[in-house]
Residue, then its C-alpha position, 0 to 999 in steps of 0.5 A: m183930749n183922751d181917746a173917749e173924748r175924741i170919739t164922743q166929740a167927733s161928728l158922724k162924718e169924722l167918725v167914718a173918715g177916722y180923722v178930724e180936719t182942722a186948719d193946721g192938719y188932721t188928727c186921727i180919732c183912733c190914737g190922736e196922732f196929728i198929721e200937719k198940713g203943708i208937708i209932703y210925707p215920704d213912705d215906702g218910696r212914695l210921697y203923700d200929702a197930709e190927708r192921704y198920709t193920715r189915711l195910710h196911718i189909719e190903715r197901717v196902725h189901726q187896720s181900719v176905722f171899723a176895726h178900731l171902733i168895734q173894739l171900743e168898750k160897751s159904754l161907748t158903743g152900746l154893743t154887746e160882745v155877741q153884737r161886736n163879734l157878729l158885726t166884725l164877721f158881717y164886715q168881713g163879708r161872711s155869709d150867714g152859713e159861714i158865721q153860724a158855723e164859726l160861732g156854733v150858735g143856732s142856725t142860719s135863721t138865727i144869724r138872719n134874725h141878728r142882722a134884722a135886729l141890728r138894722e132896727k137898731e140902726r134905724q132907731a139910732r138915726l131917728f134919735l140923732a135927728i131928734m137931738e139935732l132938732l133939740r139943739a137947733r131949738q135951744a137959743p145960745v146963751t150970751p153972757a152979759p158984758h160985765h160978766r166977761k173975763p179978761a182975755l187970755s193970751e194964746r199961751e195962757q189959753v193953751l196951758r189952761k186947756y191942756f194943764p187943767q190942774g196947773t202946769e205942774g200937774p198932768l197933761t190931758s192930751f198931746a194931740m194938738k196942732e203944731k204951734h200949741r205943741l211947741i207951747i206945751l214942749e216949752e212948758l214941759v222942758e221947764r221940769f228939767d234943770v239947765g246944767q244937769t244931766y239925766t239918765e233915760k230912766e230919770v227923763n222917763a220918770l219926769l215925763e210920765a208924771a206929766f203924761p202916760d205916753f212919756v216916750t212920745l214926749r221924750r221923742y218930741l223934746v229931743d226932735y225939737g231941740f229942747l233936750r239934747r242927748l248922747p248918741d247912745g241915749s245914756q245921758y240927756w240934758r236941757k239945752g242951754a239958753t241961746n238966741q231965739e233965731e238959732t233955736h228956731m233954726d235948730r227945730k226946723e233942721l231937726k224936723r227936716l231930718a226926722m221927715e227924711t228918715t227912711t223906713e226899713a225893709g226886711v224879714y220877720q217871724i211870728k213865733n209860737h213858743r208853745n209848739g215851735k211853729a213860725f210864720v215868716r213874712s217880708t215887708r217893705n216897712l218893718k214898722t207895720i209888724n204891729g199891724q199883724r198883731f192887731r189883726l190877730e187880736m181882732g181875729s181877722h188875720d189872713n193866715k187861718l192856721l196862725q189865727q187858730d193857734w193865736n186864739e187857742f194859745g193866747p197872745e203871750a205864747f207868741t213873739f214878733d221878731v225881726l230876722e234880718v233888715l234889708e241892706k240898701p246900697e247908698t248909690g246906684y240902682f237898687d231893686e228893693k222888691d226883688a232883693l226883698a223877695k230873695l231875702l225872704k226865700r233864703w229865710l224860708e229855705q233856712l227855717q222851713p216853716y211848713g207843716e209841723r214846723g210853721y204856718n207858711t205854705p209853699k206858695d209863700e216862696 
């Protein structure tokens, strides 16, 4: 299922929540990430059940469900560029006067008229949804005659037909699925590799990209679940040789456990404007969240207004996102990560002095 299908097939309740719940877990409608039920997910020193971790994922990766939905193309939302900009500013809680000043259009009464027009659009949409719901209820389900029914397929055959509509040698339509279906897909994908042959990472990527654009995710799952082996430096990959089923199952469980225990890294990073040399320096307890900073800038909603202004002026290509230092944590004994991270940030601020003409920070950041 691609991005558009996830959006169009979700119910209103699922769209607002940002995920689809099934018996096995939760699927993010923004990116298709699947969070399995029955697992406790560690993050930043806390433990989350699957549903709360899904919400955390949406916040960390997509900022919010609103932020993802509002940037979808017009063919899905029916919104013009002006309407999208206005709704984003409304969502941020801006007043009519602030919006008029920022957009530089008309007057505050113009903004009020836009608000009224959007509310009218909402009323019309609710009425249309009610009409379509009544239409569906009116239409009787069509049940094929028994002699037209096709022989039942095994679950494996059903999964492969669903996700490989052009045959198992063709492309994969989606990788957002429940765990047992994912294993079926991985077992099929590994057949594209020959036992006894070694592959470079480039060769692995080429084989997997022919199946699915996000070949990095496929490669990671094939390795994590033990279908592919690799050297520690990633220079060589090979298909795991035939072993008994129980050993293979234990390998997958162990690899999955190790993946769950992987801790996040804290540290200090900078967003550097290479056109004027200015930098924005900040610390985080999870360096993976740096992508969230880029997304906020792209959405025009970053909390540092000067940085946002220059991003809008110079464009994304003028900026780089760099990790300055990863916080080292002792293996044993008490460790105050928050305090250590604050000291690390202070040291980098003193060294780089990203203030005034040199950066976007303010003295209160220390």
